[in-house]
C-alpha positions in Angstrom: -33.4 66.4 -4.1 -31.0 68.7 -2.2 -30.7 66.3 0.8 -29.8 63.4 -1.6 -26.3 64.8 -2.1 -25.3 63.6 1.3 -26.4 60.1 0.6 -24.6 57.1 -0.8 -25.3 56.2 -4.5 -27.3 53.2 -3.3 -29.4 55.3 -0.9 -29.9 57.9 -3.7 -31.2 55.1 -6.0 -33.5 53.9 -3.4 -34.9 57.4 -2.8 -35.4 57.9 -6.5 -37.2 54.5 -6.8 -39.5 55.6 -3.8 -40.2 58.9 -5.6 -41.0 57.0 -8.8 -43.5 54.9 -6.9 -41.7 51.5 -7.3 -42.4 50.7 -3.6 -46.1 51.6 -3.7 -48.7 48.9 -3.0 -46.2 46.3 -1.6 -47.6 43.5 0.6 -47.8 44.7 4.2 -47.7 48.4 3.3 -49.2 50.5 6.0 -49.3 47.7 8.5 -47.4 47.7 11.8 -44.0 46.0 12.0 -44.0 42.5 13.2 -41.7 42.7 16.2 -42.2 39.2 17.4 -40.3 37.8 14.5 -42.2 34.5 14.6 -43.5 34.9 11.0 -40.0 35.7 9.6 -37.8 32.7 9.0 -34.7 35.0 8.8 -35.1 36.2 12.4 -32.5 34.6 14.6 -33.9 32.5 17.4 -32.3 34.7 20.1 -33.9 37.8 18.6 -37.4 36.1 18.4 -37.4 36.0 22.2 -36.2 39.6 22.5 -38.9 40.8 20.1 -41.6 38.8 22.0 -40.5 40.3 25.3 -40.5 43.8 23.8 -43.9 43.4 22.2 -45.4 41.9 25.4 -44.1 44.9 27.4 -45.0 47.6 24.8 -41.3 48.5 24.4 -40.0 50.3 21.3 -36.3 49.9 20.3 -34.3 52.9 21.3 -33.2 53.6 17.8 -36.9 54.1 16.8 -37.4 56.5 19.7 -34.3 58.3 18.7 -35.6 58.5 15.1 -38.7 60.3 16.4 -36.6 62.7 18.5 -34.4 63.5 15.4 -37.5 64.3 13.4 -38.7 66.7 16.1 -35.3 68.3 16.5 -34.8 68.8 12.7 -38.3 70.3 12.4 -37.6 72.7 15.3 -34.1 73.7 13.9 -35.6 74.4 10.5 -38.5 76.4 12.0 -36.2 78.5 14.2 -33.6 79.0 11.5 -36.2 80.2 9.0 -37.5 82.5 11.6 -34.1 83.9 12.4 -33.2 84.3 8.7 -36.5 86.2 8.1 -35.8 88.5 11.0 -32.2 89.1 9.8 -33.2 89.8 6.2 -35.9 92.2 7.5 -33.4 94.1 9.7 -30.9 94.3 6.8 -33.6 95.5 4.5 -34.8 98.2 7.0 -31.2 99.3 7.6 -30.4 99.7 3.9 -33.8 101.4 3.3 -33.0 104.0 6.1 -29.3 104.2 5.3 -28.5 103.3 8.9 -25.0 101.7 9.0 -25.1 101.2 12.7 -28.4 99.3 12.5 -26.9 97.1 9.7 -23.8 96.4 11.9 -26.0 95.4 14.9 -28.1 93.1 12.6 -24.9 91.4 11.3 -23.7 91.0 14.9 -27.0 89.5 16.0 -27.0 87.2 13.0 -23.5 86.0 13.8 -24.5 85.2 17.4 -27.5 83.3 16.2 -25.4 81.3 13.7 -23.0 80.4 16.6 -26.0 79.2 18.6 -27.3 77.2 15.6 -23.9 75.7 15.1 -24.0 74.3 18.7 -27.5 73.0 18.3 -26.7 71.3 15.0 -23.6 69.7 16.6 -25.9 68.2 19.2 -28.3 67.1 16.5 -25.4 65.5 14.5 -24.2 63.7 17.7 -27.7 62.2 18.0 -27.6 61.2 14.2 -24.3 59.4 14.8 -25.9 57.5 17.8 -28.9 56.7 15.6 -26.8 55.5 12.7 -24.8 53.2 15.0 -27.9 51.8 16.8 -30.2 51.4 13.8 -30.1 48.0 12.1 -28.1 47.8 8.9 -31.1 47.4 6.7 -32.5 50.8 7.9 -31.4 53.9 5.9 -28.8 56.0 7.7 -29.6 59.6 8.4 -27.5 62.3 6.9 -25.8 64.9 9.1 -27.0 68.5 9.0 -24.7 71.2 7.8 -25.6 74.8 8.9 -24.1 76.5 5.8 -26.0 74.2 3.5 -29.3 74.7 5.4 -29.0 78.6 5.4 -28.2 78.5 1.6 -31.1 76.3 0.9 -33.5 78.5 2.9 -32.2 81.6 1.2 -33.1 80.1 -2.2 -36.7 79.3 -1.0 
């Protein structure tokens, strides 16, 4: 899909395989992760103890918590950006309908201020993505960065 263009060819192939259902009905699907590592012979001994301590104390790795935060942030950014874009398009439409150049100018100024704010919000989001990508284990898919222009263009096509 559109988000796939920011992924490596390997990640794109994995996503396509997921869409094609090649990972459906695998053993353990839908079951919680085994964080104690005792059943996995590939888990290093020092990590087995760490996983056991985490499990015994109901602790989730920080990269997993950051993943949830990123999901929430992205959802909120998309919601607010759609809302702002609808308001801007409505204001432009009304200004053109009424032939009010001043109103159109004010709508454009407001939109530019809003884009500036979103640019800062997305920079913050992307810093969190960088942190996540550094902290997440190598076998976990990395998250793509968000690009404001790309998001606006995609929403305009919707």
